[in-house]
C-alpha positions in Angstrom: 0.6 -15.1 -0.1 3.0 -17.7 1.2 6.3 -16.1 2.2 8.3 -18.9 0.7 6.9 -18.3 -2.7 7.4 -14.6 -2.4 11.1 -15.1 -1.5 11.5 -17.4 -4.5 10.0 -14.6 -6.7 12.3 -12.0 -5.1 15.3 -14.2 -5.8 14.2 -14.7 -9.4 13.8 -10.9 -10.0 17.3 -10.2 -8.5 19.3 -13.1 -9.9 17.8 -13.5 -13.4 16.2 -10.1 -13.8 18.6 -7.5 -12.4 21.8 -9.5 -11.8 23.7 -6.7 -9.9 27.4 -6.8 -9.9 29.2 -7.1 -6.6 29.7 -3.6 -5.3 27.1 -2.1 -7.7 24.4 0.1 -6.3 20.7 -0.7 -6.9 17.8 1.7 -7.1 14.3 0.2 -6.6 11.3 2.2 -7.8 8.2 1.0 -6.0 4.8 2.2 -4.8 3.5 1.9 -1.3 1.5 -1.2 -2.1 3.9 -4.1 -1.1 6.5 -2.8 1.4 7.2 -6.3 2.8 8.0 -7.6 -0.7 10.2 -4.6 -1.4 12.2 -5.5 1.7 12.6 -9.1 0.5 13.9 -7.8 -2.9 16.3 -5.4 -1.2 17.7 -8.2 1.0 18.2 -10.4 -2.1 20.1 -7.5 -3.7 22.4 -7.3 -0.7 22.9 -11.1 -0.8 23.9 -10.7 -4.4 26.6 -8.3 -3.4 25.0 -4.9 -4.0 26.9 -2.1 -2.2 23.8 -0.1 -1.5 20.1 -0.4 -2.2 18.0 2.8 -2.4 14.2 2.7 -2.6 12.6 5.5 -4.5 9.0 5.4 -3.2 6.3 6.4 -5.6 2.7 7.3 -4.8 0.2 7.8 -7.7 -2.4 9.8 -5.6 0.4 12.3 -4.6 1.4 12.5 -8.3 -2.2 13.2 -9.2 -2.3 16.0 -6.7 0.8 17.5 -8.2 -0.9 17.4 -11.6 -4.0 19.0 -10.3 -2.5 21.8 -8.3 1.0 22.6 -9.7 1.2 25.1 -12.5 2.2 23.8 -15.9 5.4 25.8 -15.7 6.4 24.2 -12.4 5.5 20.7 -13.6 7.7 21.3 -16.7 10.7 22.6 -14.8 13.8 20.7 -13.7 15.4 21.5 -10.3 19.2 21.7 -9.9 19.1 18.7 -7.5 17.4 16.6 -10.2 20.2 17.4 -12.7 22.8 16.4 -10.1 20.9 13.1 -9.5 21.0 12.4 -13.2 24.7 13.2 -13.4 25.3 10.8 -10.5 23.4 8.0 -12.3 25.5 8.5 -15.4 28.7 8.3 -13.4 27.7 5.4 -11.1 25.4 3.4 -13.4 23.3 1.7 -10.7 21.0 -1.2 -11.6 17.4 -0.1 -11.8 14.4 -2.2 -10.7 10.8 -1.0 -11.2 8.2 -2.9 -9.2 5.0 -2.0 -11.1 1.7 -1.9 -9.2 0.1 1.1 -10.9 -3.7 1.7 -10.8 -4.8 1.7 -14.4 -7.3 4.5 -13.7 -5.1 6.3 -11.2 -4.7 9.5 -13.3 -8.3 9.9 -14.5 -9.7 13.4 -14.1 -6.4 15.3 -14.6 -5.7 17.7 -17.5 -3.8 15.3 -19.7 -2.9 18.1 -22.1 -1.2 20.0 -19.3 0.6 16.8 -18.2 1.8 16.1 -21.7 3.1 19.6 -22.3 5.0 19.6 -19.0 6.6 16.3 -19.9 7.6 17.7 -23.3 9.2 20.7 -21.5 11.2 18.5 -19.2 12.3 15.9 -21.7 15.0 17.9 -23.6 16.8 18.5 -20.3 16.7 14.8 -19.4 17.5 13.3 -22.7 21.3 13.9 -22.8 21.6 11.9 -19.5 19.3 9.1 -20.7 21.3 8.8 -23.9 24.5 8.7 -21.9 23.2 5.7 -19.9 21.7 3.8 -22.9 22.8 0.1 -22.9 25.3 0.7 -20.1 23.4 -0.7 -17.1 21.0 -3.4 -16.1 17.3 -2.8 -15.5 14.2 -4.9 -14.8 10.5 -4.3 -14.6 8.4 -6.8 -12.6 4.9 -6.7 -11.2 3.5 -6.7 -7.6 -0.2 -6.3 -6.8 -1.6 -2.9 -5.8 -5.1 -2.9 -4.3 -6.6 -0.7 -6.9 -5.0 -2.6 -9.7 -6.1 -5.9 -8.3 -9.7 -4.7 -7.9 -9.7 -3.5 -11.5 -8.6 -7.0 -12.7 -10.8 -9.0 -10.4 -14.0 -6.9 -9.7 -16.8 -8.0 -7.5 -14.7 -9.6 -4.7 -13.0 -8.1 -1.6 -9.7 -6.2 -2.0 -7.9 -8.9 0.0 -9.2 -11.7 -2.3 -8.4 -9.7 -5.4 -4.8 -9.0 -4.3 -4.3 -12.7 -3.6 -5.7 -13.7 -7.0 -3.4 -11.2 -8.6 -0.4 -12.5 -6.7 -1.3 -16.0 -8.1 -1.5 -14.7 -11.6 1.8 -12.8 -11.3 3.7 -15.8 -10.0 2.3 -18.1 -12.6 3.1 -15.8 -15.6 6.5 -15.1 -14.2 7.4 -18.8 -14.2 8.1 -18.5 -10.5 6.8 -22.0 -9.6 9.0 -25.0 -8.9 12.5 -23.9 -9.7 12.2 -20.4 -11.0 15.9 -20.0 -11.9 15.9 -23.2 -13.9 12.6 -22.3 -15.6 14.1 -19.0 -16.8 17.3 -20.6 -18.1 15.2 -23.0 -20.2 12.9 -20.2 -21.3 15.8 -18.0 -22.4 17.3 -20.9 -24.3 14.1 -21.4 -26.3 13.7 -17.7 -27.0 17.3 -17.3 -28.2 17.0 -20.3 -30.5 13.9 -18.8 -32.1 15.7 -15.4 -32.5 18.5 -17.2 -34.3 16.1 -18.8 -36.7 14.4 -15.5 -37.5 17.7 -13.7 -38.0 18.9 -16.4 -40.5 16.1 -15.2 -42.9 17.3 -11.6 -42.9 13.8 -10.3 -43.5 13.5 -6.9 -45.1 9.8 -6.5 -44.2 6.9 -8.1 -42.2 3.3 -8.2 -43.4 0.3 -8.5 -41.0 -3.3 -9.5 -41.7 -6.2 -10.4 -39.5 -10.0 -10.3 -39.9 -10.5 -7.4 -37.5 -9.1 -5.0 -40.0 -5.3 -5.2 -39.5 -3.7 -4.9 -42.9 -0.1 -3.7 -42.5 3.4 -3.9 -43.9 6.5 -2.6 -42.0 10.1 -2.4 -43.3 13.0 -3.8 -41.4 16.6 -2.5 -41.2 19.3 -4.3 -43.2 21.4 -4.5 -40.1 18.4 -5.2 -37.8 18.1 -8.3 -35.7 15.5 -10.0 -33.6 16.1 -10.2 -29.8 14.4 -11.4 -26.7 14.8 -12.9 -23.3 18.1 -12.2 -21.5 20.2 -9.3 -22.8 23.7 -8.0 -22.3 24.7 -4.5 -21.6 27.9 -2.9 -23.1 29.9 -4.3 -20.1 28.7 -7.8 -20.9 26.4 -8.1 -17.9 23.4 -10.4 -18.5 20.0 -9.4 -17.3 16.3 -9.9 -18.1 14.6 -6.5 -18.5 11.0 -7.8 -18.2 9.6 -10.4 -15.8 7.4 -11.9 -17.3 8.5 -11.8 -20.9 7.4 -13.9 -23.9 8.3 -11.6 -26.7 10.8 -11.8 -29.6 11.2 -8.3 -30.9 13.0 -6.0 -33.3 13.0 -2.3 -34.1 11.6 -1.6 -37.6 13.0 0.8 -40.1 11.7 4.3 -39.5 9.7 5.7 -42.4 8.7 2.3 -43.8 5.2 1.4 -42.5 2.0 1.3 -44.5 -1.6 0.3 -43.6 -3.8 -0.2 -40.6 -3.2 -1.8 -37.2 -6.2 -2.6 -35.0 -5.8 -3.0 -31.2 -6.9 -6.2 -29.5 -6.6 -5.1 -25.9 -7.1 -1.8 -24.0 -4.1 0.3 -23.5 -3.4 1.9 -20.1 -1.3 5.0 -20.8 -0.3 7.5 -18.1 -3.1 6.4 -15.9 -5.9 6.5 -18.5 -7.4 3.7 -20.6 -7.6 3.8 -24.4 -10.0 1.2 -25.8 -11.0 -0.3 -29.2 -8.6 1.8 -31.3 -6.9 1.6 -34.7 -3.9 3.5 -36.2 -3.3 4.1 -39.9 0.3 4.6 -41.2 1.6 6.3 -44.3 5.3 6.5 -45.1 6.1 5.1 -41.6 4.0 7.7 -39.7 0.8 7.4 -37.8 -1.5 9.8 -39.8 -4.9 8.8 -38.4 -6.1 7.3 -35.1 -9.6 6.2 -34.0 -10.6 5.1 -30.5 -14.0 4.3 -29.0 -12.6 5.5 -25.7 -9.5 7.7 -25.1 -9.4 9.4 -28.6 -7.9 12.5 -27.1 -5.2 10.6 -25.2 -4.3 8.7 -28.4 -4.0 11.9 -30.4 -1.9 13.4 -27.7 0.4 10.3 -27.5 1.4 10.5 -31.2 2.1 14.2 -30.9 4.4 14.0 -27.9 7.4 14.7 -30.1 8.4 14.2 -33.7 9.3 10.5 -33.3 6.1 9.6 -31.3 4.1 8.9 -34.5 6.7 6.3 -35.8 7.2 2.7 -34.7 10.0 1.7 -32.4 9.2 -2.0 -31.9 7.5 -5.0 -33.5 7.1 -7.9 -31.1 6.1 -11.5 -31.9 4.4 -13.7 -29.3 2.4 -16.8 -29.9 -1.4 -16.7 -29.1 -0.9 -19.7 -26.8 1.5 -17.8 -24.5 1.2 -18.5 -20.7 -0.2 -15.0 -20.1 -2.9 -15.4 -22.8 -3.8 -18.8 -21.4 -4.8 -17.2 -18.0 -7.7 -15.5 -19.8 -7.0 -12.4 -17.6 -7.0 -8.8 -18.9 -4.4 -7.3 -16.7 -4.8 -3.6 -17.7 -1.0 -3.5 -17.5 1.3 -3.2 -20.5 3.9 -5.4 -18.8 1.5 -8.3 -18.8 -0.9 -7.6 -21.7 1.9 -6.9 -24.1 3.3 -10.4 -23.4 -0.1 -12.1 -24.1 0.2 -11.8 -27.9 1.8 -9.8 -30.7 2.3 -6.1 -30.2 4.0 -3.1 -31.6 5.2 0.1 -30.0 5.1 3.7 -30.9 8.2 5.8 -30.2 11.7 5.0 -29.2 13.4 2.1 -30.8 16.1 -0.2 -29.5 19.7 0.4 -30.5 20.6 -3.2 -29.5 18.3 -4.4 -32.3 21.1 -3.6 -34.7 23.9 -6.2 -35.2 27.1 -5.0 -33.6 25.3 -1.8 -32.4 28.2 -1.0 -30.1 30.4 -0.2 -33.1 28.1 2.7 -34.2 27.3 6.1 -32.8 23.8 7.0 -31.9 23.7 9.3 -35.0 24.7 6.4 -37.2 22.0 4.1 -35.6 19.4 6.8 -36.2 20.5 7.0 -39.8 20.0 3.2 -40.2 16.4 3.6 -39.1 16.3 3.3 -35.3 13.5 5.7 -34.2 14.1 8.2 -31.4 11.4 9.6 -29.2 10.6 10.5 -25.6 7.9 7.8 -25.5 7.9 4.0 -26.0 4.2 2.8 -25.8 3.3 -0.8 -26.6 -0.1 -1.7 -27.8 -1.5 -5.2 -28.6 -2.5 -6.4 -32.0 -2.3 -10.2 -31.6 -5.5 -12.2 -32.2 -6.5 -15.8 -33.0 -6.4 -15.4 -36.8 -3.4 -13.0 -37.1 -1.1 -14.0 -40.0 2.4 -12.6 -40.2 4.6 -13.1 -43.3 8.3 -12.3 -43.6 9.6 -10.9 -46.8 13.2 -11.7 -47.8 15.5 -9.6 -50.0 15.0 -11.9 -52.9 11.2 -11.6 -52.7 10.4 -14.9 -50.9 7.4 -14.9 -48.6 8.1 -16.9 -45.4 5.2 -17.7 -43.1 6.1 -16.6 -39.6 2.7 -16.7 -37.9 -0.5 -18.5 -39.0 -3.7 -18.2 -37.0 -1.9 -16.5 -34.2 0.8 -19.1 -33.7 4.5 -19.6 -34.7 5.1 -21.5 -38.0 8.5 -22.7 -36.7 
């Protein structure tokens, strides 16, 4: 891939995605797939004024070995030095960048039950620190090609060709051609205008129907708002948490969801694929799941904790999104979730409540923001998906018809 294009992408990620403050520290989480690009991003962080850039290198094969050979007790334990690292993060609030290149099948063959139980054992010890950092720092997830991922997306060609094709797809969907910074300024303007239009309706519910079997109604919080694109943390710093991003989203009201949602794309969760699945909800909770592949993983997902079976997000994306137009199945939630409409099981977003900074976390939970150790997006958008907004006075406002925005 041409180095000039990669530098422009790195600049986009840092300036519009992460936007570090002068003197702020930055932590980059990255696999071993693209070290040259990691160095480009690190340099851009320093150019933007970062005081220190630390790369936390990840390796899925090593993580798989840990899952295979460590005891469940060891996997579920937290070392003292890990707690000290979490305390440091709460105090310093570094900006976090995750460069995602995960192999969609990278954790096949491990004992997923053992892994889930270990995660459940660790989470209560991590949660207080995660809550203390909520909405107080900038973060961004962006994609870079890994060889295994690229070969999954583009089978039948050499690894080198597959990586190059995946780079092309990543740069295209990230709006990184031409003037990437200007592209994102315009993109954010359009998203924020549409959010404003949705918020003016003050919907109390959304209804979903499509011919594949989706027939679903979800309640919305009275104080809830739709958001998307660039966000602000509690210090007023602007950042884009996902590159790419096409979604406008809200957190629904916990306990108010009825009906069936049918997936339209495979879901890669914790290194395993779940395919052709549906979820039925009663009183807000997922009470039945069916999957042609990955049934056990899906059942495990909604049992991760008490909030895992409830929804944390409803996201709206037109069928004609740039990602969907590529015709590529990415096997990556970062990309596939932005191809068309999706929802998420698990943790909701506190900043999807108007003036959320004026409320405690307990008050936000009472309003209906779901809490969970997971947040797992799955895709429900299709060509004939219709979404209708319901207002407090009973009006039914078309939001989507045949997979596209009505306004």
